[in-house]
Structure formats: C-alpha cells, structure tokens
Biopython code that builds the backbone (N, CA, C, O; Angstrom):
import numpy as np
from Bio.PDB.StructureBuilder import StructureBuilder

atoms = [
    (1, "MET", "N", (109.423, 76.087, 95.040)),
    (1, "MET", "CA", (109.788, 77.143, 95.975)),
    (1, "MET", "C", (108.956, 78.404, 95.732)),
    (1, "MET", "O", (108.496, 79.046, 96.677)),
    (2, "SER", "N", (108.772, 78.743, 94.482)),
    (2, "SER", "CA", (108.000, 79.943, 94.156)),
    (2, "SER", "C", (106.519, 79.686, 94.342)),
    (2, "SER", "O", (106.001, 78.654, 93.914)),
    (3, "SER", "N", (105.835, 80.629, 94.982)),
    (3, "SER", "CA", (104.398, 80.505, 95.185)),
    (3, "SER", "C", (103.627, 81.032, 93.991)),
    (3, "SER", "O", (102.487, 80.633, 93.754)),
    (4, "ALA", "N", (104.249, 81.933, 93.237)),
    (4, "ALA", "CA", (103.602, 82.478, 92.043)),
    (4, "ALA", "C", (103.936, 81.574, 90.865)),
    (4, "ALA", "O", (105.108, 81.310, 90.595)),
    (5, "SER", "N", (102.922, 81.104, 90.170)),
    (5, "SER", "CA", (103.119, 80.223, 89.022)),
    (5, "SER", "C", (103.253, 81.047, 87.753)),
    (5, "SER", "O", (102.861, 82.213, 87.704)),
    (6, "SER", "N", (103.814, 80.417, 86.728)),
    (6, "SER", "CA", (103.905, 81.090, 85.433)),
    (6, "SER", "C", (102.621, 80.854, 84.656)),
    (6, "SER", "O", (101.993, 79.801, 84.763)),
    (7, "VAL", "N", (102.247, 81.857, 83.871)),
    (7, "VAL", "CA", (101.100, 81.730, 82.976)),
    (7, "VAL", "C", (101.570, 82.158, 81.594)),
    (7, "VAL", "O", (102.452, 83.007, 81.468)),
    (8, "THR", "N", (100.981, 81.568, 80.556)),
    (8, "THR", "CA", (101.400, 81.859, 79.185)),
    (8, "THR", "C", (100.197, 82.338, 78.366)),
    (8, "THR", "O", (99.057, 82.321, 78.832)),
    (9, "ASP", "N", (100.483, 82.761, 77.142)),
    (9, "ASP", "CA", (99.396, 83.130, 76.233)),
    (9, "ASP", "C", (98.400, 81.972, 76.117)),
    (9, "ASP", "O", (97.187, 82.184, 76.090)),
    (10, "ALA", "N", (98.926, 80.752, 76.049)),
    (10, "ALA", "CA", (98.086, 79.567, 75.840)),
    (10, "ALA", "C", (97.239, 79.222, 77.068)),
    (10, "ALA", "O", (96.114, 78.746, 76.923)),
    (11, "SER", "N", (97.764, 79.456, 78.267)),
    (11, "SER", "CA", (97.043, 79.043, 79.484)),
    (11, "SER", "C", (96.305, 80.186, 80.175)),
    (11, "SER", "O", (95.617, 79.962, 81.171)),
    (12, "PHE", "N", (96.440, 81.406, 79.658)),
    (12, "PHE", "CA", (95.889, 82.591, 80.334)),
    (12, "PHE", "C", (94.377, 82.492, 80.550)),
    (12, "PHE", "O", (93.886, 82.755, 81.648)),
    (13, "GLU", "N", (93.652, 82.117, 79.514)),
    (13, "GLU", "CA", (92.188, 82.059, 79.646)),
    (13, "GLU", "C", (91.782, 81.076, 80.740)),
    (13, "GLU", "O", (90.959, 81.400, 81.597)),
    (14, "GLN", "N", (92.357, 79.881, 80.711)),
    (14, "GLN", "CA", (91.997, 78.858, 81.698)),
    (14, "GLN", "C", (92.460, 79.247, 83.104)),
    (14, "GLN", "O", (91.685, 79.156, 84.056)),
    (15, "ASP", "N", (93.720, 79.680, 83.239)),
    (15, "ASP", "CA", (94.292, 79.955, 84.562)),
    (15, "ASP", "C", (93.766, 81.236, 85.196)),
    (15, "ASP", "O", (93.560, 81.293, 86.408)),
    (16, "VAL", "N", (93.547, 82.262, 84.379)),
    (16, "VAL", "CA", (93.202, 83.582, 84.908)),
    (16, "VAL", "C", (91.722, 83.910, 84.717)),
    (16, "VAL", "O", (91.007, 84.158, 85.688)),
    (17, "LEU", "N", (91.270, 83.910, 83.471)),
    (17, "LEU", "CA", (89.917, 84.376, 83.184)),
    (17, "LEU", "C", (88.833, 83.429, 83.701)),
    (17, "LEU", "O", (87.728, 83.868, 84.021)),
    (18, "LYS", "N", (89.143, 82.134, 83.785)),
    (18, "LYS", "CA", (88.138, 81.162, 84.247)),
    (18, "LYS", "C", (88.332, 80.775, 85.711)),
    (18, "LYS", "O", (87.704, 79.830, 86.187)),
    (19, "SER", "N", (89.185, 81.486, 86.420)),
    (19, "SER", "CA", (89.434, 81.185, 87.832)),
    (19, "SER", "C", (88.200, 81.518, 88.670)),
    (19, "SER", "O", (87.505, 82.501, 88.415)),
    (20, "ASP", "N", (87.945, 80.679, 89.676)),
    (20, "ASP", "CA", (86.799, 80.919, 90.561)),
    (20, "ASP", "C", (87.145, 81.875, 91.697)),
    (20, "ASP", "O", (86.259, 82.283, 92.449)),
    (21, "ILE", "N", (88.410, 82.236, 91.832)),
    (21, "ILE", "CA", (88.819, 83.237, 92.829)),
    (21, "ILE", "C", (89.622, 84.323, 92.115)),
    (21, "ILE", "O", (90.125, 84.093, 91.016)),
    (22, "PRO", "N", (89.750, 85.511, 92.728)),
    (22, "PRO", "CA", (90.521, 86.583, 92.076)),
    (22, "PRO", "C", (91.954, 86.156, 91.754)),
    (22, "PRO", "O", (92.538, 85.314, 92.436)),
    (23, "VAL", "N", (92.500, 86.756, 90.705)),
    (23, "VAL", "CA", (93.848, 86.410, 90.240)),
    (23, "VAL", "C", (94.677, 87.679, 90.067)),
    (23, "VAL", "O", (94.231, 88.643, 89.443)),
    (24, "LEU", "N", (95.889, 87.671, 90.627)),
    (24, "LEU", "CA", (96.846, 88.754, 90.423)),
    (24, "LEU", "C", (97.858, 88.273, 89.386)),
    (24, "LEU", "O", (98.471, 87.219, 89.551)),
    (25, "VAL", "N", (98.030, 89.054, 88.317)),
    (25, "VAL", "CA", (98.998, 88.703, 87.281)),
    (25, "VAL", "C", (100.108, 89.754, 87.270)),
    (25, "VAL", "O", (99.854, 90.952, 87.143)),
    (26, "ASP", "N", (101.338, 89.274, 87.407)),
    (26, "ASP", "CA", (102.520, 90.132, 87.355)),
    (26, "ASP", "C", (103.087, 90.050, 85.937)),
    (26, "ASP", "O", (103.672, 89.039, 85.550)),
    (27, "PHE", "N", (102.905, 91.131, 85.167)),
    (27, "PHE", "CA", (103.486, 91.211, 83.823)),
    (27, "PHE", "C", (104.919, 91.703, 83.987)),
    (27, "PHE", "O", (105.144, 92.797, 84.503)),
    (28, "TRP", "N", (105.896, 90.896, 83.548)),
    (28, "TRP", "CA", (107.304, 91.200, 83.814)),
    (28, "TRP", "C", (108.177, 90.713, 82.653)),
    (28, "TRP", "O", (107.688, 90.080, 81.718)),
    (29, "ALA", "N", (109.463, 91.015, 82.729)),
    (29, "ALA", "CA", (110.465, 90.493, 81.797)),
    (29, "ALA", "C", (111.792, 90.361, 82.553)),
    (29, "ALA", "O", (112.067, 91.138, 83.469)),
    (30, "PRO", "N", (112.607, 89.385, 82.172)),
    (30, "PRO", "CA", (113.863, 89.123, 82.895)),
    (30, "PRO", "C", (114.834, 90.300, 82.904)),
    (30, "PRO", "O", (115.604, 90.448, 83.853)),
    (31, "TRP", "N", (114.816, 91.142, 81.866)),
    (31, "TRP", "CA", (115.772, 92.252, 81.760)),
    (31, "TRP", "C", (115.326, 93.488, 82.548)),
    (31, "TRP", "O", (116.068, 94.467, 82.629)),
    (32, "CYS", "N", (114.136, 93.453, 83.123)),
    (32, "CYS", "CA", (113.524, 94.627, 83.757)),
    (32, "CYS", "C", (113.947, 94.741, 85.231)),
    (32, "CYS", "O", (113.577, 93.907, 86.058)),
    (33, "GLY", "N", (114.721, 95.779, 85.543)),
    (33, "GLY", "CA", (115.186, 96.000, 86.919)),
    (33, "GLY", "C", (114.056, 96.160, 87.924)),
    (33, "GLY", "O", (114.048, 95.462, 88.938)),
    (34, "PRO", "N", (113.094, 97.059, 87.679)),
    (34, "PRO", "CA", (111.978, 97.204, 88.621)),
    (34, "PRO", "C", (111.169, 95.910, 88.794)),
    (34, "PRO", "O", (110.595, 95.671, 89.856)),
    (35, "CYS", "N", (111.128, 95.080, 87.743)),
    (35, "CYS", "CA", (110.431, 93.786, 87.853)),
    (35, "CYS", "C", (111.122, 92.905, 88.884)),
    (35, "CYS", "O", (110.469, 92.225, 89.676)),
    (36, "ARG", "N", (112.448, 92.923, 88.864)),
    (36, "ARG", "CA", (113.206, 92.130, 89.841)),
    (36, "ARG", "C", (113.022, 92.691, 91.244)),
    (36, "ARG", "O", (113.041, 91.946, 92.224)),
    (37, "MET", "N", (112.842, 94.012, 91.339)),
    (37, "MET", "CA", (112.634, 94.632, 92.654)),
    (37, "MET", "C", (111.282, 94.240, 93.250)),
    (37, "MET", "O", (111.176, 94.032, 94.459)),
    (38, "VAL", "N", (110.246, 94.136, 92.408)),
    (38, "VAL", "CA", (108.904, 93.853, 92.909)),
    (38, "VAL", "C", (108.661, 92.339, 93.072)),
    (38, "VAL", "O", (107.710, 91.940, 93.744)),
    (39, "ALA", "N", (109.500, 91.508, 92.470)),
    (39, "ALA", "CA", (109.308, 90.052, 92.525)),
    (39, "ALA", "C", (109.181, 89.505, 93.949)),
    (39, "ALA", "O", (108.287, 88.696, 94.199)),
    (40, "PRO", "N", (110.040, 89.914, 94.897)),
    (40, "PRO", "CA", (109.877, 89.395, 96.267)),
    (40, "PRO", "C", (108.553, 89.831, 96.905)),
    (40, "PRO", "O", (107.972, 89.092, 97.700)),
    (41, "VAL", "N", (108.086, 91.011, 96.560)),
    (41, "VAL", "CA", (106.805, 91.507, 97.075)),
    (41, "VAL", "C", (105.667, 90.639, 96.541)),
    (41, "VAL", "O", (104.756, 90.273, 97.283)),
    (42, "VAL", "N", (105.727, 90.315, 95.260)),
    (42, "VAL", "CA", (104.707, 89.455, 94.646)),
    (42, "VAL", "C", (104.721, 88.081, 95.321)),
    (42, "VAL", "O", (103.664, 87.504, 95.576)),
    (43, "GLU", "N", (105.909, 87.562, 95.608)),
    (43, "GLU", "CA", (106.027, 86.275, 96.302)),
    (43, "GLU", "C", (105.391, 86.341, 97.692)),
    (43, "GLU", "O", (104.643, 85.446, 98.085)),
    (44, "GLU", "N", (105.698, 87.411, 98.431)),
    (44, "GLU", "CA", (105.127, 87.573, 99.774)),
    (44, "GLU", "C", (103.604, 87.629, 99.717)),
    (44, "GLU", "O", (102.920, 87.010, 100.531)),
    (45, "VAL", "N", (103.088, 88.370, 98.757)),
    (45, "VAL", "CA", (101.640, 88.507, 98.593)),
    (45, "VAL", "C", (101.013, 87.150, 98.257)),
    (45, "VAL", "O", (99.935, 86.824, 98.754)),
    (46, "SER", "N", (101.682, 86.364, 97.418)),
    (46, "SER", "CA", (101.135, 85.059, 97.040)),
    (46, "SER", "C", (101.022, 84.138, 98.256)),
    (46, "SER", "O", (100.090, 83.338, 98.345)),
    (47, "VAL", "N", (101.964, 84.249, 99.189)),
    (47, "VAL", "CA", (101.913, 83.450, 100.415)),
    (47, "VAL", "C", (100.861, 84.020, 101.370)),
    (47, "VAL", "O", (100.087, 83.270, 101.964)),
    (48, "LEU", "N", (100.836, 85.329, 101.514)),
    (48, "LEU", "CA", (99.918, 86.010, 102.428)),
    (48, "LEU", "C", (98.454, 85.743, 102.075)),
    (48, "LEU", "O", (97.617, 85.574, 102.962)),
    (49, "TYR", "N", (98.153, 85.708, 100.790)),
    (49, "TYR", "CA", (96.762, 85.556, 100.331)),
    (49, "TYR", "C", (96.465, 84.152, 99.804)),
    (49, "TYR", "O", (95.500, 83.953, 99.065)),
    (50, "GLU", "N", (97.296, 83.184, 100.184)),
    (50, "GLU", "CA", (97.107, 81.813, 99.704)),
    (50, "GLU", "C", (95.693, 81.326, 100.027)),
    (50, "GLU", "O", (95.230, 81.440, 101.162)),
    (51, "GLY", "N", (95.022, 80.789, 99.023)),
    (51, "GLY", "CA", (93.652, 80.316, 99.195)),
    (51, "GLY", "C", (92.603, 81.391, 98.926)),
    (51, "GLY", "O", (91.432, 81.078, 98.706)),
    (52, "LYS", "N", (93.023, 82.664, 98.943)),
    (52, "LYS", "CA", (92.091, 83.777, 98.681)),
    (52, "LYS", "C", (92.215, 84.296, 97.259)),
    (52, "LYS", "O", (91.226, 84.677, 96.632)),
    (53, "ILE", "N", (93.454, 84.307, 96.756)),
    (53, "ILE", "CA", (93.695, 84.709, 95.370)),
    (53, "ILE", "C", (94.741, 83.762, 94.776)),
    (53, "ILE", "O", (95.457, 83.072, 95.500)),
    (54, "LYS", "N", (94.810, 83.746, 93.465)),
    (54, "LYS", "CA", (95.893, 83.054, 92.761)),
    (54, "LYS", "C", (96.848, 84.129, 92.255)),
    (54, "LYS", "O", (96.430, 85.240, 91.931)),
    (55, "VAL", "N", (98.124, 83.791, 92.191)),
    (55, "VAL", "CA", (99.133, 84.737, 91.704)),
    (55, "VAL", "C", (99.909, 84.081, 90.566)),
    (55, "VAL", "O", (100.454, 82.987, 90.713)),
    (56, "PHE", "N", (99.946, 84.769, 89.438)),
    (56, "PHE", "CA", (100.673, 84.282, 88.269)),
    (56, "PHE", "C", (101.640, 85.348, 87.787)),
    (56, "PHE", "O", (101.422, 86.544, 87.987)),
    (57, "LYS", "N", (102.732, 84.887, 87.138)),
    (57, "LYS", "CA", (103.695, 85.785, 86.509)),
    (57, "LYS", "C", (103.652, 85.504, 85.012)),
    (57, "LYS", "O", (103.695, 84.349, 84.588)),
    (58, "LEU", "N", (103.567, 86.579, 84.208)),
    (58, "LEU", "CA", (103.546, 86.425, 82.761)),
    (58, "LEU", "C", (104.743, 87.159, 82.169)),
    (58, "LEU", "O", (104.840, 88.383, 82.263)),
    (59, "ASN", "N", (105.648, 86.407, 81.561)),
    (59, "ASN", "CA", (106.824, 86.977, 80.914)),
    (59, "ASN", "C", (106.367, 87.619, 79.600)),
    (59, "ASN", "O", (105.973, 86.919, 78.668)),
    (60, "THR", "N", (106.420, 88.940, 79.532)),
    (60, "THR", "CA", (105.890, 89.657, 78.369)),
    (60, "THR", "C", (106.722, 89.421, 77.104)),
    (60, "THR", "O", (106.203, 89.552, 75.996)),
    (61, "ASP", "N", (107.996, 89.077, 77.253)),
    (61, "ASP", "CA", (108.828, 88.780, 76.078)),
    (61, "ASP", "C", (108.398, 87.472, 75.424)),
    (61, "ASP", "O", (108.371, 87.364, 74.198)),
    (62, "GLU", "N", (108.062, 86.481, 76.246)),
    (62, "GLU", "CA", (107.697, 85.165, 75.741)),
    (62, "GLU", "C", (106.213, 85.050, 75.413)),
    (62, "GLU", "O", (105.809, 84.140, 74.689)),
    (63, "ASN", "N", (105.398, 85.961, 75.938)),
    (63, "ASN", "CA", (103.944, 85.893, 75.769)),
    (63, "ASN", "C", (103.380, 87.252, 75.370)),
    (63, "ASN", "O", (102.678, 87.892, 76.154)),
    (64, "PRO", "N", (103.688, 87.694, 74.144)),
    (64, "PRO", "CA", (103.287, 89.043, 73.737)),
    (64, "PRO", "C", (101.788, 89.210, 73.466)),
    (64, "PRO", "O", (101.283, 90.332, 73.513)),
    (65, "ALA", "N", (101.073, 88.127, 73.186)),
    (65, "ALA", "CA", (99.656, 88.250, 72.814)),
    (65, "ALA", "C", (98.818, 88.799, 73.972)),
    (65, "ALA", "O", (98.062, 89.754, 73.793)),
    (66, "VAL", "N", (98.951, 88.204, 75.149)),
    (66, "VAL", "CA", (98.164, 88.658, 76.307)),
    (66, "VAL", "C", (98.603, 90.064, 76.719)),
    (66, "VAL", "O", (97.766, 90.916, 77.019)),
    (67, "ALA", "N", (99.913, 90.303, 76.731)),
    (67, "ALA", "CA", (100.414, 91.638, 77.088)),
    (67, "ALA", "C", (99.843, 92.684, 76.141)),
    (67, "ALA", "O", (99.456, 93.767, 76.578)),
    (68, "GLY", "N", (99.788, 92.371, 74.852)),
    (68, "GLY", "CA", (99.230, 93.287, 73.869)),
    (68, "GLY", "C", (97.733, 93.468, 74.044)),
    (68, "GLY", "O", (97.209, 94.573, 73.903)),
    (69, "GLN", "N", (97.055, 92.382, 74.349)),
    (69, "GLN", "CA", (95.599, 92.409, 74.534)),
    (69, "GLN", "C", (95.200, 93.355, 75.663)),
    (69, "GLN", "O", (94.178, 94.037, 75.580)),
    (70, "TYR", "N", (96.011, 93.392, 76.717)),
    (70, "TYR", "CA", (95.699, 94.242, 77.868)),
    (70, "TYR", "C", (96.456, 95.572, 77.852)),
    (70, "TYR", "O", (96.441, 96.310, 78.838)),
    (71, "GLY", "N", (97.106, 95.870, 76.749)),
    (71, "GLY", "CA", (97.737, 97.170, 76.577)),
    (71, "GLY", "C", (98.882, 97.445, 77.537)),
    (71, "GLY", "O", (99.054, 98.572, 78.003)),
    (72, "ILE", "N", (99.661, 96.420, 77.832)),
    (72, "ILE", "CA", (100.800, 96.597, 78.740)),
    (72, "ILE", "C", (101.851, 97.451, 78.039)),
    (72, "ILE", "O", (102.424, 97.036, 77.032)),
    (73, "ARG", "N", (102.100, 98.638, 78.573)),
    (73, "ARG", "CA", (103.062, 99.555, 77.969)),
    (73, "ARG", "C", (104.324, 99.697, 78.814)),
    (73, "ARG", "O", (105.394, 100.022, 78.300)),
    (74, "SER", "N", (104.189, 99.451, 80.102)),
    (74, "SER", "CA", (105.370, 99.500, 80.965)),
    (74, "SER", "C", (105.278, 98.357, 81.964)),
    (74, "SER", "O", (104.193, 97.947, 82.379)),
    (75, "ILE", "N", (106.438, 97.861, 82.334)),
    (75, "ILE", "CA", (106.479, 96.760, 83.298)),
    (75, "ILE", "C", (107.388, 97.155, 84.454)),
    (75, "ILE", "O", (108.315, 97.937, 84.246)),
    (76, "PRO", "N", (107.165, 96.654, 85.647)),
    (76, "PRO", "CA", (106.121, 95.683, 85.965)),
    (76, "PRO", "C", (104.724, 96.313, 85.994)),
    (76, "PRO", "O", (104.544, 97.448, 86.436)),
    (77, "THR", "N", (103.756, 95.551, 85.518)),
    (77, "THR", "CA", (102.351, 95.901, 85.673)),
    (77, "THR", "C", (101.698, 94.742, 86.405)),
    (77, "THR", "O", (101.826, 93.588, 85.994)),
    (78, "LEU", "N", (101.005, 95.047, 87.480)),
    (78, "LEU", "CA", (100.301, 94.034, 88.259)),
    (78, "LEU", "C", (98.816, 94.251, 88.030)),
    (78, "LEU", "O", (98.285, 95.325, 88.315)),
    (79, "MET", "N", (98.154, 93.236, 87.518)),
    (79, "MET", "CA", (96.754, 93.361, 87.142)),
    (79, "MET", "C", (95.919, 92.369, 87.948)),
    (79, "MET", "O", (96.259, 91.190, 88.050)),
    (80, "LEU", "N", (94.833, 92.861, 88.511)),
    (80, "LEU", "CA", (93.943, 92.006, 89.301)),
    (80, "LEU", "C", (92.701, 91.683, 88.492)),
    (80, "LEU", "O", (92.032, 92.574, 87.967)),
    (81, "PHE", "N", (92.404, 90.399, 88.399)),
    (81, "PHE", "CA", (91.230, 89.921, 87.672)),
    (81, "PHE", "C", (90.259, 89.283, 88.657)),
    (81, "PHE", "O", (90.667, 88.602, 89.598)),
    (82, "LYS", "N", (88.982, 89.511, 88.430)),
    (82, "LYS", "CA", (87.944, 88.919, 89.263)),
    (82, "LYS", "C", (86.782, 88.564, 88.356)),
    (82, "LYS", "O", (86.271, 89.422, 87.635)),
    (83, "GLY", "N", (86.361, 87.310, 88.384)),
    (83, "GLY", "CA", (85.268, 86.874, 87.528)),
    (83, "GLY", "C", (85.571, 87.037, 86.053)),
    (83, "GLY", "O", (84.670, 87.308, 85.259)),
    (84, "GLY", "N", (86.836, 86.874, 85.677)),
    (84, "GLY", "CA", (87.233, 86.974, 84.277)),
    (84, "GLY", "C", (87.408, 88.398, 83.766)),
    (84, "GLY", "O", (87.700, 88.608, 82.589)),
    (85, "GLN", "N", (87.231, 89.373, 84.647)),
    (85, "GLN", "CA", (87.349, 90.778, 84.247)),
    (85, "GLN", "C", (88.523, 91.441, 84.960)),
    (85, "GLN", "O", (88.814, 91.131, 86.115)),
    (86, "ARG", "N", (89.188, 92.351, 84.266)),
    (86, "ARG", "CA", (90.246, 93.140, 84.904)),
    (86, "ARG", "C", (89.555, 94.154, 85.814)),
    (86, "ARG", "O", (88.728, 94.942, 85.355)),
    (87, "VAL", "N", (89.893, 94.133, 87.101)),
    (87, "VAL", "CA", (89.239, 95.046, 88.050)),
    (87, "VAL", "C", (90.175, 96.104, 88.600)),
    (87, "VAL", "O", (89.717, 97.120, 89.124)),
    (88, "ASP", "N", (91.488, 95.885, 88.491)),
    (88, "ASP", "CA", (92.428, 96.889, 88.990)),
    (88, "ASP", "C", (93.796, 96.685, 88.365)),
    (88, "ASP", "O", (94.136, 95.587, 87.925)),
    (89, "VAL", "N", (94.585, 97.772, 88.333)),
    (89, "VAL", "CA", (95.922, 97.739, 87.749)),
    (89, "VAL", "C", (96.852, 98.566, 88.628)),
    (89, "VAL", "O", (96.509, 99.672, 89.047)),
    (90, "VAL", "N", (98.035, 98.014, 88.902)),
    (90, "VAL", "CA", (99.079, 98.749, 89.616)),
    (90, "VAL", "C", (100.317, 98.699, 88.721)),
    (90, "VAL", "O", (100.782, 97.619, 88.358)),
    (91, "VAL", "N", (100.845, 99.864, 88.370)),
    (91, "VAL", "CA", (102.007, 99.917, 87.486)),
    (91, "VAL", "C", (103.231, 100.357, 88.286)),
    (91, "VAL", "O", (103.178, 101.308, 89.066)),
    (92, "GLY", "N", (104.334, 99.639, 88.069)),
    (92, "GLY", "CA", (105.596, 99.996, 88.720)),
    (92, "GLY", "C", (105.900, 99.129, 89.920)),
    (92, "GLY", "O", (105.073, 98.338, 90.372)),
    (93, "ALA", "N", (107.103, 99.297, 90.419)),
    (93, "ALA", "CA", (107.541, 98.555, 91.608)),
    (93, "ALA", "C", (106.960, 99.245, 92.837)),
    (93, "ALA", "O", (107.462, 100.281, 93.273)),
    (94, "VAL", "N", (105.920, 98.673, 93.379)),
    (94, "VAL", "CA", (105.212, 99.292, 94.506)),
    (94, "VAL", "C", (105.492, 98.528, 95.799)),
    (94, "VAL", "O", (105.840, 97.348, 95.760)),
    (95, "PRO", "N", (105.341, 99.200, 96.945)),
    (95, "PRO", "CA", (105.532, 98.498, 98.212)),
    (95, "PRO", "C", (104.405, 97.491, 98.460)),
    (95, "PRO", "O", (103.320, 97.592, 97.889)),
    (96, "LYS", "N", (104.692, 96.526, 99.320)),
    (96, "LYS", "CA", (103.711, 95.484, 99.639)),
    (96, "LYS", "C", (102.404, 96.087, 100.145)),
    (96, "LYS", "O", (101.329, 95.588, 99.810)),
    (97, "SER", "N", (102.475, 97.147, 100.943)),
    (97, "SER", "CA", (101.266, 97.753, 101.507)),
    (97, "SER", "C", (100.330, 98.256, 100.404)),
    (97, "SER", "O", (99.111, 98.124, 100.514)),
    (98, "THR", "N", (100.899, 98.830, 99.346)),
    (98, "THR", "CA", (100.088, 99.326, 98.225)),
    (98, "THR", "C", (99.382, 98.171, 97.529)),
    (98, "THR", "O", (98.195, 98.258, 97.213)),
    (99, "LEU", "N", (100.110, 97.102, 97.297)),
    (99, "LEU", "CA", (99.546, 95.933, 96.635)),
    (99, "LEU", "C", (98.459, 95.281, 97.492)),
    (99, "LEU", "O", (97.409, 94.888, 96.983)),
    (100, "CYS", "N", (98.718, 95.170, 98.787)),
    (100, "CYS", "CA", (97.740, 94.570, 99.703)),
    (100, "CYS", "C", (96.465, 95.405, 99.781)),
    (100, "CYS", "O", (95.365, 94.855, 99.817)),
    (101, "THR", "N", (96.606, 96.721, 99.807)),
    (101, "THR", "CA", (95.441, 97.606, 99.842)),
    (101, "THR", "C", (94.583, 97.399, 98.592)),
    (101, "THR", "O", (93.356, 97.334, 98.676)),
    (102, "THR", "N", (95.235, 97.297, 97.442)),
    (102, "THR", "CA", (94.526, 97.080, 96.178)),
    (102, "THR", "C", (93.783, 95.749, 96.200)),
    (102, "THR", "O", (92.619, 95.681, 95.803)),
    (103, "ILE", "N", (94.445, 94.696, 96.660)),
    (103, "ILE", "CA", (93.823, 93.371, 96.713)),
    (103, "ILE", "C", (92.677, 93.350, 97.715)),
    (103, "ILE", "O", (91.591, 92.850, 97.418)),
    (104, "ASP", "N", (92.923, 93.896, 98.906)),
    (104, "ASP", "CA", (91.891, 93.902, 99.966)),
    (104, "ASP", "C", (90.619, 94.602, 99.523)),
    (104, "ASP", "O", (89.513, 94.187, 99.871)),
    (105, "LYS", "N", (90.785, 95.665, 98.754)),
    (105, "LYS", "CA", (89.637, 96.432, 98.272)),
    (105, "LYS", "C", (88.686, 95.537, 97.476)),
    (105, "LYS", "O", (87.467, 95.692, 97.549)),
    (106, "HIS", "N", (89.249, 94.610, 96.724)),
    (106, "HIS", "CA", (88.431, 93.740, 95.871)),
    (106, "HIS", "C", (87.997, 92.460, 96.579)),
    (106, "HIS", "O", (87.023, 91.828, 96.169)),
    (107, "LEU", "N", (88.699, 92.076, 97.624)),
    (107, "LEU", "CA", (88.295, 90.890, 98.377)),
    (107, "LEU", "C", (87.105, 91.196, 99.297)),
    (107, "LEU", "O", (86.313, 90.311, 99.622)),
    (108, "THR", "N", (86.997, 92.462, 99.709)),
    (108, "THR", "CA", (85.928, 92.811, 100.644)),
    (108, "THR", "C", (84.653, 93.283, 99.944)),
    (108, "THR", "O", (83.607, 93.424, 100.578)),
    (109, "GLU", "N", (84.746, 93.524, 98.636)),
    (109, "GLU", "CA", (83.551, 93.956, 97.896)),
    (109, "GLU", "C", (82.575, 92.789, 97.767)),
    (109, "GLU", "O", (82.977, 91.643, 97.568)),
    (110, "ASN", "N", (81.304, 93.099, 97.881)),
    (110, "ASN", "CA", (80.285, 92.080, 97.654)),
    (110, "ASN", "C", (80.037, 91.961, 96.162)),
    (110, "ASN", "O", (79.955, 92.961, 95.448)),
    (111, "ASP", "N", (79.919, 90.730, 95.703)),
    (111, "ASP", "CA", (79.678, 90.514, 94.256)),
    (111, "ASP", "C", (78.258, 90.830, 93.897)),
    (111, "ASP", "O", (77.873, 90.708, 92.734)),
]
sb = StructureBuilder()
sb.init_structure("model")
sb.init_model(0)
sb.init_chain("A")
sb.init_seg("    ")
for serial, (resi, resn, name, xyz) in enumerate(atoms, 1):
    if name == "N":
        sb.init_residue(resn, " ", resi, " ")
    sb.init_atom(name, np.array(xyz, "f"), 0.0, 1.0, " ", f" {name:<3s}", serial, name[0])
structure = sb.get_structure()
C-alpha cells in the first residue's frame, strides 16, 4: 500500500547513493508528531513522481548510523540525493507544494 519504501543503515548505499534517479529520503521516528503529519505528503509525492524519483523512509531510532552521518538533528528531515550526493534538505513538516518545488528544482537542472 505504501509507495515509500523503508531504507536501513545496511541498504542506504545501494538504495540511495547508487540510485540512477534522484532519491528523496524521509528521516523520521514513530514517536515524532510532525513526522506523522508529513507522512501523507511524502506518500503523495512518491505517487506523483513515480518513475522520476525514488522515495524512502529511514527510521532514525532503528538506523542511527546514516542519520548521524548526515547530521540529522531534528526530524522530520527530508533529504534529496542525486548522483549519490545530497543536493537539498527540507526540515520540518512542510506542505506538499514546498516539497514539490524543491524536487522540481533538481529534476529540471541539467547534469
């Protein structure tokens, strides 16, 4: 049912950094209220951009290594990766329009 897949410390490099298309990663935790608020937006975005980007959710409680590596200090943090590099970050529960604008900016850039 969920369009956004889970990613872990173990699968992050393969799923995110080695992806041939841009990847949006939602850093979240089950106890986080704003994370629950932004979850439906992340789901909508994953359906809207299907085939253009991949969308993953990373539970920061269960996968502290990647969260620490990218300096996640507050959640939700939505991070966009392109070509194995972090290209943009959105922190907090943001509206769909904000997230789409961020993604579109990187989809329209020439490599």
